[in-house]
Biopython code that builds the backbone (N, CA, C, O; Angstrom):
import numpy as np
from Bio.PDB.StructureBuilder import StructureBuilder

atoms = [
    (1, "MET", "N", (6.177, -4.921, -17.561)),
    (1, "MET", "CA", (5.955, -4.562, -16.243)),
    (1, "MET", "C", (5.351, -5.624, -15.170)),
    (1, "MET", "O", (5.896, -5.990, -14.129)),
    (2, "SER", "N", (4.262, -5.971, -15.612)),
    (2, "SER", "CA", (4.009, -7.059, -14.656)),
    (2, "SER", "C", (5.498, -7.403, -13.451)),
    (2, "SER", "O", (5.888, -6.933, -12.382)),
    (3, "ALA", "N", (5.872, -8.313, -14.256)),
    (3, "ALA", "CA", (7.232, -8.968, -13.759)),
    (3, "ALA", "C", (7.641, -8.125, -13.069)),
    (3, "ALA", "O", (7.376, -8.259, -11.874)),
    (4, "LEU", "N", (8.318, -7.107, -13.415)),
    (4, "LEU", "CA", (8.887, -5.997, -13.196)),
    (4, "LEU", "C", (8.843, -5.435, -11.412)),
    (4, "LEU", "O", (9.803, -5.181, -10.685)),
    (5, "THR", "N", (7.423, -5.376, -11.111)),
    (5, "THR", "CA", (6.575, -4.517, -10.329)),
    (5, "THR", "C", (5.607, -5.361, -9.042)),
    (5, "THR", "O", (5.151, -5.176, -7.913)),
    (6, "GLY", "N", (5.693, -6.503, -10.252)),
    (6, "GLY", "CA", (4.633, -7.449, -9.426)),
    (6, "GLY", "C", (2.991, -7.021, -9.276)),
    (6, "GLY", "O", (2.343, -7.301, -8.267)),
    (7, "LEU", "N", (2.462, -6.343, -10.371)),
    (7, "LEU", "CA", (1.170, -5.934, -10.406)),
    (7, "LEU", "C", (0.500, -6.650, -11.488)),
    (7, "LEU", "O", (1.310, -7.204, -12.232)),
    (8, "SER", "N", (-0.322, -6.759, -11.703)),
    (8, "SER", "CA", (-0.615, -7.927, -12.772)),
    (8, "SER", "C", (-1.399, -6.626, -13.943)),
    (8, "SER", "O", (-1.656, -5.443, -13.719)),
    (9, "PRO", "N", (-1.576, -7.348, -15.029)),
    (9, "PRO", "CA", (-1.652, -6.643, -15.866)),
    (9, "PRO", "C", (-3.080, -6.214, -16.321)),
    (9, "PRO", "O", (-3.442, -5.552, -17.294)),
    (10, "TYR", "N", (-3.683, -6.723, -15.446)),
    (10, "TYR", "CA", (-5.133, -6.129, -15.835)),
    (10, "TYR", "C", (-5.426, -4.785, -14.646)),
    (10, "TYR", "O", (-6.263, -3.926, -14.924)),
    (11, "THR", "N", (-4.589, -4.728, -13.239)),
    (11, "THR", "CA", (-4.415, -3.387, -12.563)),
    (11, "THR", "C", (-3.262, -2.271, -13.547)),
    (11, "THR", "O", (-3.230, -1.052, -13.718)),
    (12, "LEU", "N", (-2.567, -3.216, -13.947)),
    (12, "LEU", "CA", (-1.830, -2.057, -14.850)),
    (12, "LEU", "C", (-3.194, -1.169, -15.620)),
    (12, "LEU", "O", (-3.942, -0.347, -15.091)),
    (13, "ARG", "N", (-3.189, -1.589, -16.796)),
    (13, "ARG", "CA", (-4.232, -1.411, -17.519)),
    (13, "ARG", "C", (-5.097, -0.444, -16.974)),
    (13, "ARG", "O", (-5.394, 0.608, -17.539)),
    (14, "TYR", "N", (-5.582, -0.886, -15.645)),
    (14, "TYR", "CA", (-6.908, 0.020, -15.086)),
    (14, "TYR", "C", (-6.008, 1.248, -14.647)),
    (14, "TYR", "O", (-6.338, 2.404, -14.913)),
    (15, "TYR", "N", (-5.209, 1.025, -14.171)),
    (15, "TYR", "CA", (-4.223, 2.026, -13.665)),
    (15, "TYR", "C", (-4.010, 3.652, -14.861)),
    (15, "TYR", "O", (-4.008, 4.868, -14.673)),
    (16, "GLU", "N", (-3.869, 2.802, -15.966)),
    (16, "GLU", "CA", (-3.536, 3.481, -17.091)),
    (16, "GLU", "C", (-5.211, 3.761, -17.688)),
    (16, "GLU", "O", (-5.248, 4.741, -18.433)),
    (17, "LYS", "N", (-6.086, 3.318, -17.558)),
    (17, "LYS", "CA", (-7.925, 3.825, -17.679)),
    (17, "LYS", "C", (-7.833, 4.768, -17.064)),
    (17, "LYS", "O", (-8.109, 5.822, -17.636)),
    (18, "ILE", "N", (-7.393, 4.808, -15.593)),
    (18, "ILE", "CA", (-7.940, 6.103, -14.750)),
    (18, "ILE", "C", (-7.047, 7.338, -14.176)),
    (18, "ILE", "O", (-7.231, 8.195, -13.312)),
    (19, "GLY", "N", (-5.744, 6.937, -15.286)),
    (19, "GLY", "CA", (-5.141, 8.230, -15.356)),
    (19, "GLY", "C", (-4.345, 8.326, -14.258)),
    (19, "GLY", "O", (-4.337, 9.331, -13.548)),
    (20, "LEU", "N", (-3.453, 7.042, -13.994)),
    (20, "LEU", "CA", (-2.302, 7.080, -12.740)),
    (20, "LEU", "C", (-1.320, 6.972, -13.766)),
    (20, "LEU", "O", (-0.335, 7.709, -13.781)),
    (21, "LEU", "N", (-1.512, 6.176, -14.545)),
    (21, "LEU", "CA", (-0.331, 5.958, -15.993)),
    (21, "LEU", "C", (-0.634, 6.870, -16.627)),
    (21, "LEU", "O", (-1.834, 7.095, -16.464)),
    (22, "THR", "N", (0.002, 7.812, -17.553)),
    (22, "THR", "CA", (0.172, 8.203, -18.916)),
    (22, "THR", "C", (1.213, 8.297, -19.486)),
    (22, "THR", "O", (2.364, 8.283, -19.052)),
    (23, "GLY", "N", (0.734, 8.416, -20.700)),
    (23, "GLY", "CA", (2.205, 8.658, -21.400)),
    (23, "GLY", "C", (3.025, 7.698, -21.974)),
    (23, "GLY", "O", (4.181, 7.797, -22.385)),
    (24, "ILE", "N", (2.004, 6.432, -21.936)),
    (24, "ILE", "CA", (2.388, 5.209, -21.594)),
    (24, "ILE", "C", (3.087, 4.469, -23.452)),
    (24, "ILE", "O", (2.420, 3.750, -24.197)),
    (25, "ALA", "N", (4.482, 4.947, -23.711)),
    (25, "ALA", "CA", (4.153, 4.558, -25.973)),
    (25, "ALA", "C", (4.196, 3.141, -25.978)),
    (25, "ALA", "O", (4.006, 2.183, -25.229)),
    (26, "ARG", "N", (4.504, 3.398, -27.067)),
    (26, "ARG", "CA", (3.420, 1.823, -27.876)),
    (26, "ARG", "C", (4.859, 1.325, -28.625)),
    (26, "ARG", "O", (5.785, 2.074, -28.937)),
    (27, "ASN", "N", (4.798, -0.057, -28.816)),
    (27, "ASN", "CA", (6.201, -0.338, -29.733)),
    (27, "ASN", "C", (5.196, 0.025, -31.377)),
    (27, "ASN", "O", (4.106, 0.593, -31.449)),
    (28, "ASP", "N", (5.982, -0.497, -32.438)),
    (28, "ASP", "CA", (5.943, -1.134, -33.531)),
    (28, "ASP", "C", (4.505, -1.968, -33.604)),
    (28, "ASP", "O", (3.540, -1.817, -34.353)),
    (29, "GLN", "N", (4.720, -2.782, -32.673)),
    (29, "GLN", "CA", (3.369, -4.284, -32.917)),
    (29, "GLN", "C", (2.290, -3.506, -31.674)),
    (29, "GLN", "O", (1.582, -4.237, -30.982)),
    (30, "GLY", "N", (2.258, -1.975, -31.487)),
    (30, "GLY", "CA", (1.231, -2.169, -30.885)),
    (30, "GLY", "C", (0.951, -2.419, -29.276)),
    (30, "GLY", "O", (-0.159, -2.568, -28.766)),
    (31, "TYR", "N", (2.255, -2.427, -28.586)),
    (31, "TYR", "CA", (2.611, -3.018, -26.813)),
    (31, "TYR", "C", (2.804, -1.524, -26.232)),
    (31, "TYR", "O", (2.993, -0.356, -26.573)),
    (32, "ARG", "N", (2.715, -1.943, -25.680)),
    (32, "ARG", "CA", (3.277, -0.380, -24.217)),
    (32, "ARG", "C", (4.670, -1.404, -24.196)),
    (32, "ARG", "O", (5.060, -2.571, -24.143)),
    (33, "ASP", "N", (5.116, 0.180, -24.290)),
    (33, "ASP", "CA", (6.869, 0.208, -24.308)),
    (33, "ASP", "C", (7.286, 1.016, -22.998)),
    (33, "ASP", "O", (8.107, 1.918, -23.171)),
    (34, "TYR", "N", (6.789, 0.782, -21.651)),
    (34, "TYR", "CA", (7.421, 1.367, -20.678)),
    (34, "TYR", "C", (8.820, 1.801, -20.444)),
    (34, "TYR", "O", (9.579, 0.932, -20.873)),
    (35, "THR", "N", (9.410, 2.730, -19.969)),
    (35, "THR", "CA", (10.730, 3.352, -19.266)),
    (35, "THR", "C", (10.743, 2.797, -17.824)),
    (35, "THR", "O", (9.943, 2.296, -17.034)),
    (36, "GLU", "N", (12.122, 3.155, -17.878)),
    (36, "GLU", "CA", (12.523, 3.083, -16.768)),
    (36, "GLU", "C", (11.791, 4.253, -15.389)),
    (36, "GLU", "O", (11.595, 4.202, -14.175)),
    (37, "GLN", "N", (11.654, 4.920, -16.168)),
    (37, "GLN", "CA", (10.612, 6.169, -15.060)),
    (37, "GLN", "C", (9.733, 5.523, -14.705)),
    (37, "GLN", "O", (9.520, 5.186, -13.541)),
    (38, "ASP", "N", (8.868, 5.162, -15.990)),
    (38, "ASP", "CA", (7.568, 4.317, -15.144)),
    (38, "ASP", "C", (7.451, 3.699, -14.820)),
    (38, "ASP", "O", (6.343, 3.565, -14.302)),
    (39, "ALA", "N", (8.554, 2.433, -14.708)),
    (39, "ALA", "CA", (8.405, 1.163, -13.971)),
    (39, "ALA", "C", (8.634, 1.862, -12.290)),
    (39, "ALA", "O", (8.139, 1.371, -11.275)),
    (40, "GLU", "N", (9.356, 2.893, -12.331)),
    (40, "GLU", "CA", (9.702, 3.392, -10.588)),
    (40, "GLU", "C", (7.542, 4.255, -10.618)),
    (40, "GLU", "O", (6.442, 4.168, -10.071)),
    (41, "TRP", "N", (8.124, 4.795, -11.435)),
    (41, "TRP", "CA", (6.213, 5.324, -11.059)),
    (41, "TRP", "C", (5.407, 4.573, -10.786)),
    (41, "TRP", "O", (4.747, 4.948, -9.817)),
    (42, "VAL", "N", (4.998, 3.248, -11.356)),
    (42, "VAL", "CA", (4.470, 1.970, -10.663)),
    (42, "VAL", "C", (4.626, 1.687, -9.889)),
    (42, "VAL", "O", (3.589, 1.403, -9.289)),
    (43, "ARG", "N", (6.066, 1.436, -9.005)),
    (43, "ARG", "CA", (6.231, 1.177, -8.442)),
    (43, "ARG", "C", (5.897, 1.767, -6.943)),
    (43, "ARG", "O", (5.339, 1.176, -6.019)),
    (44, "PHE", "N", (6.381, 3.042, -6.978)),
    (44, "PHE", "CA", (6.083, 3.678, -5.896)),
    (44, "PHE", "C", (4.034, 3.696, -6.027)),
    (44, "PHE", "O", (3.508, 3.364, -4.964)),
    (45, "LEU", "N", (3.271, 3.957, -6.907)),
    (45, "LEU", "CA", (1.674, 3.411, -7.277)),
    (45, "LEU", "C", (1.840, 1.948, -6.042)),
    (45, "LEU", "O", (0.871, 1.921, -5.283)),
    (46, "LYS", "N", (2.500, 1.229, -5.874)),
    (46, "LYS", "CA", (2.192, -0.207, -5.197)),
    (46, "LYS", "C", (2.452, 0.144, -4.025)),
    (46, "LYS", "O", (1.764, -0.345, -3.129)),
    (47, "VAL", "N", (3.620, 1.182, -3.656)),
    (47, "VAL", "CA", (3.408, 1.242, -2.409)),
    (47, "VAL", "C", (2.210, 2.061, -2.092)),
    (47, "VAL", "O", (1.385, 1.542, -1.340)),
    (48, "LEU", "N", (1.999, 3.161, -2.506)),
    (48, "LEU", "CA", (1.130, 3.646, -2.343)),
    (48, "LEU", "C", (-0.162, 2.992, -1.588)),
    (48, "LEU", "O", (-0.575, 3.121, -0.436)),
    (49, "ARG", "N", (-0.701, 2.127, -2.865)),
    (49, "ARG", "CA", (-1.726, 0.510, -2.567)),
    (49, "ARG", "C", (-1.571, -0.116, -1.278)),
    (49, "ARG", "O", (-2.475, -0.588, -0.589)),
    (50, "GLU", "N", (-0.210, -0.072, -0.991)),
    (50, "GLU", "CA", (-0.129, -1.444, 0.270)),
    (50, "GLU", "C", (0.189, -0.420, 1.439)),
    (50, "GLU", "O", (0.783, -0.674, 2.487)),
    (51, "MET", "N", (-0.194, 0.457, 1.141)),
    (51, "MET", "CA", (-0.092, 1.645, 2.364)),
    (51, "MET", "C", (-1.739, 2.101, 2.597)),
    (51, "MET", "O", (-2.063, 2.984, 3.391)),
    (52, "ASP", "N", (-2.398, 1.576, 2.024)),
    (52, "ASP", "CA", (-4.176, 1.789, 2.054)),
    (52, "ASP", "C", (-4.197, 3.222, 1.497)),
    (52, "ASP", "O", (-4.705, 4.053, 2.249)),
    (53, "ILE", "N", (-3.830, 3.569, 0.558)),
    (53, "ILE", "CA", (-4.198, 4.896, -0.042)),
    (53, "ILE", "C", (-5.315, 4.868, -0.810)),
    (53, "ILE", "O", (-5.190, 4.315, -1.903)),
    (54, "PRO", "N", (-6.006, 5.162, -0.626)),
    (54, "PRO", "CA", (-7.805, 5.279, -1.445)),
    (54, "PRO", "C", (-6.724, 5.524, -3.008)),
    (54, "PRO", "O", (-5.533, 5.801, -3.153)),
    (55, "ILE", "N", (-7.612, 5.313, -3.762)),
    (55, "ILE", "CA", (-7.475, 5.389, -5.532)),
    (55, "ILE", "C", (-7.334, 6.783, -5.593)),
    (55, "ILE", "O", (-6.376, 7.370, -6.097)),
    (56, "HIS", "N", (-8.683, 7.492, -4.868)),
    (56, "HIS", "CA", (-8.687, 8.387, -5.149)),
    (56, "HIS", "C", (-7.757, 9.433, -4.908)),
    (56, "HIS", "O", (-7.550, 10.310, -5.747)),
    (57, "GLU", "N", (-7.100, 9.381, -3.642)),
    (57, "GLU", "CA", (-6.048, 10.412, -3.293)),
    (57, "GLU", "C", (-4.723, 9.726, -4.437)),
    (57, "GLU", "O", (-4.012, 10.442, -5.143)),
    (58, "MET", "N", (-4.658, 8.414, -4.386)),
    (58, "MET", "CA", (-3.554, 8.036, -5.504)),
    (58, "MET", "C", (-3.550, 9.135, -6.857)),
    (58, "MET", "O", (-2.491, 9.548, -7.329)),
    (59, "LYS", "N", (-4.868, 9.523, -7.381)),
    (59, "LYS", "CA", (-5.224, 10.060, -8.823)),
    (59, "LYS", "C", (-5.068, 11.351, -8.373)),
    (59, "LYS", "O", (-4.479, 12.053, -9.195)),
    (60, "ARG", "N", (-5.433, 11.990, -7.217)),
    (60, "ARG", "CA", (-5.152, 12.980, -6.871)),
    (60, "ARG", "C", (-3.261, 13.713, -6.746)),
    (60, "ARG", "O", (-2.762, 14.817, -6.969)),
    (61, "TYR", "N", (-2.827, 12.611, -6.360)),
    (61, "TYR", "CA", (-1.457, 12.723, -5.700)),
    (61, "TYR", "C", (-0.884, 12.789, -7.957)),
    (61, "TYR", "O", (-0.371, 13.786, -8.465)),
    (62, "SER", "N", (-1.098, 11.912, -8.481)),
    (62, "SER", "CA", (-1.045, 11.581, -9.789)),
    (62, "SER", "C", (-0.875, 13.224, -10.757)),
    (62, "SER", "O", (-0.057, 13.843, -11.438)),
    (63, "ASP", "N", (-2.250, 13.322, -10.234)),
    (63, "ASP", "CA", (-2.211, 14.478, -11.375)),
    (63, "ASP", "C", (-1.247, 15.652, -10.717)),
    (63, "ASP", "O", (-0.381, 16.271, -11.336)),
    (64, "LEU", "N", (-1.555, 15.799, -9.476)),
    (64, "LEU", "CA", (-0.577, 16.730, -9.319)),
    (64, "LEU", "C", (0.996, 16.218, -9.824)),
    (64, "LEU", "O", (1.417, 16.919, -10.744)),
    (65, "ARG", "N", (1.758, 15.329, -9.470)),
    (65, "ARG", "CA", (2.585, 15.112, -10.049)),
    (65, "ARG", "C", (2.730, 15.106, -11.673)),
    (65, "ARG", "O", (3.779, 14.717, -12.187)),
    (66, "SER", "N", (1.883, 15.450, -12.274)),
    (66, "SER", "CA", (2.063, 15.470, -13.991)),
    (66, "SER", "C", (1.727, 17.300, -13.762)),
    (66, "SER", "O", (1.771, 17.765, -14.901)),
    (67, "GLN", "N", (1.518, 18.089, -13.065)),
    (67, "GLN", "CA", (1.372, 19.743, -13.563)),
    (67, "GLN", "C", (3.225, 19.601, -12.972)),
    (67, "GLN", "O", (3.806, 20.590, -13.420)),
    (68, "GLY", "N", (4.143, 18.767, -12.210)),
    (68, "GLY", "CA", (4.737, 18.753, -12.235)),
    (68, "GLY", "C", (5.735, 19.932, -10.693)),
    (68, "GLY", "O", (4.983, 20.272, -9.779)),
    (69, "PRO", "N", (6.741, 20.247, -10.615)),
    (69, "PRO", "CA", (7.199, 21.114, -9.438)),
    (69, "PRO", "C", (6.520, 22.141, -8.207)),
    (69, "PRO", "O", (6.617, 22.415, -7.011)),
    (70, "SER", "N", (5.711, 22.506, -9.546)),
    (70, "SER", "CA", (4.855, 23.690, -8.621)),
    (70, "SER", "C", (4.193, 23.401, -7.689)),
    (70, "SER", "O", (3.779, 24.366, -7.048)),
    (71, "THR", "N", (3.743, 21.821, -7.123)),
    (71, "THR", "CA", (3.023, 20.897, -6.619)),
    (71, "THR", "C", (3.812, 19.852, -5.732)),
    (71, "THR", "O", (3.325, 18.805, -5.306)),
    (72, "VAL", "N", (5.333, 20.370, -5.479)),
    (72, "VAL", "CA", (5.778, 19.369, -4.742)),
    (72, "VAL", "C", (5.248, 19.399, -3.147)),
    (72, "VAL", "O", (5.061, 18.538, -2.288)),
    (73, "LYS", "N", (5.118, 20.762, -3.214)),
    (73, "LYS", "CA", (4.398, 21.472, -1.170)),
    (73, "LYS", "C", (3.405, 20.140, -1.044)),
    (73, "LYS", "O", (3.523, 19.111, -0.378)),
    (74, "GLU", "N", (2.286, 20.638, -2.048)),
    (74, "GLU", "CA", (0.898, 19.773, -2.104)),
    (74, "GLU", "C", (1.223, 17.936, -1.807)),
    (74, "GLU", "O", (0.892, 17.068, -0.999)),
    (75, "ARG", "N", (2.079, 18.080, -3.044)),
    (75, "ARG", "CA", (2.363, 16.722, -2.048)),
    (75, "ARG", "C", (3.045, 15.946, -1.599)),
    (75, "ARG", "O", (2.983, 14.720, -1.681)),
    (76, "ARG", "N", (4.075, 16.874, -0.853)),
    (76, "ARG", "CA", (4.634, 16.332, 0.334)),
    (76, "ARG", "C", (3.998, 16.219, 1.264)),
    (76, "ARG", "O", (4.309, 15.375, 2.104)),
    (77, "ALA", "N", (2.501, 17.318, 1.487)),
    (77, "ALA", "CA", (1.675, 17.530, 2.641)),
    (77, "ALA", "C", (0.549, 16.250, 2.736)),
    (77, "ALA", "O", (0.061, 15.771, 3.759)),
    (78, "MET", "N", (0.364, 15.956, 1.660)),
    (78, "MET", "CA", (-0.755, 14.791, 1.147)),
    (78, "MET", "C", (-0.040, 12.813, 1.629)),
    (78, "MET", "O", (-0.661, 11.761, 1.785)),
    (79, "LEU", "N", (1.543, 13.158, 1.715)),
    (79, "LEU", "CA", (1.958, 11.988, 1.847)),
    (79, "LEU", "C", (2.332, 12.529, 3.543)),
    (79, "LEU", "O", (2.225, 11.713, 4.458)),
    (80, "GLU", "N", (2.531, 13.184, 3.667)),
    (80, "GLU", "CA", (2.950, 13.369, 5.263)),
    (80, "GLU", "C", (1.460, 12.890, 6.184)),
    (80, "GLU", "O", (1.477, 12.230, 7.224)),
    (81, "ALA", "N", (0.015, 13.510, 5.365)),
    (81, "ALA", "CA", (-0.799, 13.640, 6.270)),
    (81, "ALA", "C", (-1.126, 12.265, 6.207)),
    (81, "ALA", "O", (-1.938, 11.960, 7.080)),
    (82, "HIS", "N", (-0.746, 11.249, 5.416)),
    (82, "HIS", "CA", (-1.176, 9.637, 4.879)),
    (82, "HIS", "C", (-0.151, 9.126, 5.770)),
    (82, "HIS", "O", (-0.700, 8.353, 6.555)),
    (83, "ARG", "N", (1.570, 9.247, 6.086)),
    (83, "ARG", "CA", (2.131, 8.893, 7.334)),
    (83, "ARG", "C", (1.995, 9.039, 8.455)),
    (83, "ARG", "O", (2.541, 8.381, 9.341)),
    (84, "ASP", "N", (0.991, 10.227, 8.622)),
    (84, "ASP", "CA", (0.571, 10.088, 10.406)),
    (84, "ASP", "C", (-0.973, 9.591, 10.361)),
    (84, "ASP", "O", (-1.410, 9.681, 11.508)),
    (85, "ARG", "N", (-1.910, 9.129, 9.522)),
    (85, "ARG", "CA", (-2.589, 8.295, 9.631)),
    (85, "ARG", "C", (-2.152, 7.000, 10.008)),
    (85, "ARG", "O", (-2.588, 6.419, 11.001)),
    (86, "VAL", "N", (-1.240, 6.504, 9.183)),
    (86, "VAL", "CA", (-0.760, 5.006, 9.737)),
    (86, "VAL", "C", (-0.159, 4.915, 10.428)),
    (86, "VAL", "O", (-0.028, 3.877, 11.077)),
    (87, "ALA", "N", (0.656, 6.235, 10.654)),
    (87, "ALA", "CA", (1.482, 5.568, 12.272)),
    (87, "ALA", "C", (-0.067, 5.417, 13.289)),
    (87, "ALA", "O", (-0.331, 4.452, 14.007)),
    (88, "ARG", "N", (-0.841, 6.523, 13.113)),
    (88, "ARG", "CA", (-1.837, 6.303, 14.525)),
    (88, "ARG", "C", (-2.481, 4.935, 14.220)),
    (88, "ARG", "O", (-2.902, 4.315, 15.197)),
    (89, "GLN", "N", (-2.592, 4.475, 13.209)),
    (89, "GLN", "CA", (-3.143, 3.017, 12.909)),
    (89, "GLN", "C", (-2.161, 1.850, 13.422)),
    (89, "GLN", "O", (-2.859, 1.008, 13.986)),
    (90, "MET", "N", (-1.022, 1.545, 13.436)),
    (90, "MET", "CA", (0.397, 1.045, 13.790)),
    (90, "MET", "C", (0.414, 1.314, 15.261)),
    (90, "MET", "O", (1.298, 0.674, 15.831)),
    (91, "GLU", "N", (-0.340, 2.110, 16.075)),
    (91, "GLU", "CA", (-0.097, 2.479, 17.126)),
    (91, "GLU", "C", (-1.325, 2.112, 17.689)),
    (91, "GLU", "O", (-1.130, 1.859, 18.878)),
    (92, "ARG", "N", (-2.799, 1.930, 17.305)),
    (92, "ARG", "CA", (-3.650, 1.309, 17.785)),
    (92, "ARG", "C", (-3.330, -0.765, 17.759)),
    (92, "ARG", "O", (-3.367, -1.733, 18.519)),
    (93, "LEU", "N", (-3.111, -0.500, 16.691)),
    (93, "LEU", "CA", (-2.943, -2.230, 16.341)),
    (93, "LEU", "C", (-1.893, -2.618, 17.187)),
    (93, "LEU", "O", (-2.250, -3.604, 17.833)),
    (94, "GLU", "N", (-0.725, -2.256, 17.465)),
    (94, "GLU", "CA", (0.446, -2.375, 18.269)),
    (94, "GLU", "C", (-0.632, -3.115, 19.618)),
    (94, "GLU", "O", (-0.666, -4.288, 19.991)),
    (95, "GLU", "N", (-1.611, -1.655, 20.231)),
    (95, "GLU", "CA", (-2.212, -2.022, 21.622)),
    (95, "GLU", "C", (-3.113, -2.979, 21.353)),
    (95, "GLU", "O", (-3.056, -3.967, 22.085)),
    (96, "ASN", "N", (-3.968, -2.965, 20.468)),
    (96, "ASN", "CA", (-4.600, -4.029, 20.368)),
    (96, "ASN", "C", (-4.316, -5.997, 19.825)),
    (96, "ASN", "O", (-4.940, -7.050, 19.696)),
    (97, "MET", "N", (-3.344, -5.586, 19.725)),
    (97, "MET", "CA", (-2.112, -7.056, 19.533)),
    (97, "MET", "C", (-1.651, -7.213, 21.085)),
    (97, "MET", "O", (-1.498, -8.301, 21.640)),
    (98, "GLY", "N", (-1.443, -5.857, 21.730)),
    (98, "GLY", "CA", (-0.808, -6.807, 23.282)),
    (98, "GLY", "C", (-2.161, -7.570, 24.161)),
    (98, "GLY", "O", (-2.156, -8.548, 24.908)),
    (99, "LYS", "N", (-3.380, -6.591, 23.677)),
    (99, "LYS", "CA", (-4.372, -7.280, 24.487)),
    (99, "LYS", "C", (-4.403, -8.924, 23.468)),
    (99, "LYS", "O", (-4.425, -9.934, 24.172)),
    (100, "VAL", "N", (-4.405, -9.078, 22.430)),
    (100, "VAL", "CA", (-4.274, -10.220, 21.756)),
    (100, "VAL", "C", (-3.641, -11.181, 22.114)),
    (100, "VAL", "O", (-4.021, -12.347, 22.010)),
    (101, "ARG", "N", (-2.015, -10.594, 22.836)),
    (101, "ARG", "CA", (-0.972, -11.429, 23.407)),
    (101, "ARG", "C", (-1.810, -11.629, 24.658)),
    (101, "ARG", "O", (-2.409, -12.702, 24.724)),
    (102, "ASP", "N", (-1.942, -10.816, 25.606)),
    (102, "ASP", "CA", (-2.162, -11.036, 27.073)),
    (102, "ASP", "C", (-3.303, -12.465, 27.097)),
    (102, "ASP", "O", (-3.233, -13.340, 27.960)),
    (103, "LYS", "N", (-4.317, -12.459, 25.973)),
    (103, "LYS", "CA", (-5.850, -12.955, 26.217)),
    (103, "LYS", "C", (-4.588, -14.805, 25.720)),
    (103, "LYS", "O", (-4.379, -15.787, 26.432)),
    (104, "ILE", "N", (-4.253, -14.600, 24.771)),
    (104, "ILE", "CA", (-3.612, -16.040, 24.753)),
    (104, "ILE", "C", (-2.598, -16.737, 25.792)),
    (104, "ILE", "O", (-2.337, -17.937, 25.873)),
    (105, "LYS", "N", (-2.077, -15.639, 26.592)),
    (105, "LYS", "CA", (-1.124, -16.191, 27.708)),
    (105, "LYS", "C", (-1.906, -16.416, 28.919)),
    (105, "LYS", "O", (-1.350, -16.942, 29.883)),
    (106, "LEU", "N", (-3.364, -16.011, 28.990)),
    (106, "LEU", "CA", (-4.538, -16.273, 29.999)),
    (106, "LEU", "C", (-4.710, -17.590, 29.375)),
    (106, "LEU", "O", (-4.763, -18.532, 30.166)),
    (107, "TYR", "N", (-4.827, -17.907, 27.890)),
    (107, "TYR", "CA", (-5.458, -19.394, 27.634)),
    (107, "TYR", "C", (-4.846, -20.157, 27.793)),
    (107, "TYR", "O", (-5.398, -21.118, 28.331)),
    (108, "LYS", "N", (-3.308, -20.320, 27.469)),
    (108, "LYS", "CA", (-2.283, -20.991, 27.810)),
    (108, "LYS", "C", (-2.616, -21.435, 29.080)),
    (108, "LYS", "O", (-3.064, -22.568, 29.256)),
    (109, "GLN", "N", (-2.390, -20.431, 30.225)),
    (109, "GLN", "CA", (-2.222, -20.730, 31.892)),
    (109, "GLN", "C", (-3.740, -21.465, 31.984)),
    (109, "GLN", "O", (-3.827, -22.060, 33.058)),
    (110, "MET", "N", (-4.650, -21.560, 31.372)),
    (110, "MET", "CA", (-6.134, -21.777, 31.670)),
    (110, "MET", "C", (-5.954, -23.511, 31.114)),
    (110, "MET", "O", (-6.666, -24.207, 31.838)),
    (111, "GLU", "N", (-5.389, -24.160, 30.307)),
    (111, "GLU", "CA", (-5.427, -25.247, 29.335)),
    (111, "GLU", "C", (-4.278, -25.681, 30.609)),
    (111, "GLU", "O", (-4.624, -26.686, 31.230)),
    (112, "LYS", "N", (-3.098, -25.108, 31.014)),
    (112, "LYS", "CA", (-2.023, -26.146, 32.055)),
    (112, "LYS", "C", (-2.938, -25.773, 33.054)),
    (112, "LYS", "O", (-3.625, -26.790, 33.152)),
    (113, "GLU", "N", (-3.406, -24.911, 33.901)),
    (113, "GLU", "CA", (-4.470, -25.337, 35.272)),
    (113, "GLU", "C", (-5.282, -26.535, 34.962)),
    (113, "GLU", "O", (-5.359, -27.492, 35.733)),
    (114, "SER", "N", (-6.028, -26.453, 33.554)),
    (114, "SER", "CA", (-6.966, -27.480, 32.917)),
    (114, "SER", "C", (-6.356, -29.238, 33.375)),
    (114, "SER", "O", (-6.865, -30.116, 34.072)),
    (115, "GLU", "N", (-4.780, -29.148, 32.429)),
    (115, "GLU", "CA", (-4.625, -30.460, 32.306)),
    (115, "GLU", "C", (-3.958, -30.689, 33.800)),
    (115, "GLU", "O", (-4.063, -31.884, 34.079)),
    (116, "ALA", "N", (-3.323, -29.965, 34.828)),
    (116, "ALA", "CA", (-2.830, -30.451, 35.945)),
    (116, "ALA", "C", (-3.788, -30.830, 36.321)),
    (116, "ALA", "O", (-3.563, -31.917, 36.854)),
    (117, "GLY", "N", (-5.551, -30.401, 36.418)),
    (117, "GLY", "CA", (-6.443, -30.814, 37.269)),
    (117, "GLY", "C", (-6.985, -32.173, 36.542)),
    (117, "GLY", "O", (-7.632, -32.772, 37.401)),
    (118, "ARG", "N", (-6.991, -32.751, 35.585)),
    (118, "ARG", "CA", (-7.350, -34.306, 35.254)),
    (118, "ARG", "C", (-5.806, -35.100, 35.434)),
    (118, "ARG", "O", (-5.862, -36.297, 35.152)),
    (119, "THR", "N", (-4.776, -34.718, 35.759)),
    (119, "THR", "CA", (-3.672, -35.416, 36.238)),
    (119, "THR", "C", (-3.775, -35.879, 37.515)),
    (119, "THR", "O", (-3.204, -36.960, 37.662)),
    (120, "GLU", "N", (-4.395, -35.367, 38.663)),
    (120, "GLU", "CA", (-4.151, -35.467, 39.700)),
    (120, "GLU", "C", (-5.528, -35.848, 40.235)),
    (120, "GLU", "O", (-5.687, -36.060, 41.437)),
]
sb = StructureBuilder()
sb.init_structure("model")
sb.init_model(0)
sb.init_chain("A")
sb.init_seg("    ")
for serial, (resi, resn, name, xyz) in enumerate(atoms, 1):
    if name == "N":
        sb.init_residue(resn, " ", resi, " ")
    sb.init_atom(name, np.array(xyz, "f"), 0.0, 1.0, " ", f" {name:<3s}", serial, name[0])
structure = sb.get_structure()
């Protein structure tokens, strides 16, 4: 599962411990026997984590998921709210990136002027 998802075995065990991964079967040797459905869920958990969704929100989402289709509306609302937060953050980052670009441009101009002054 670690190779399939890019999550460390430690992270997978942690997710299982806190209840994000439930119902993982064990084979005859006692090793975890993940299904393709488990792999898809772990990949989605990774997406949530990479989008900086806090673990407690991931747990809430997971708990709702385990309750079945009756929670679809609430799960959608959670994802929409987080999507909106990320969109606002991306806007702020883009604004800040523009300021950094402007400062770099200014410094390059100052360097050119400084070099031109030394050659005269």
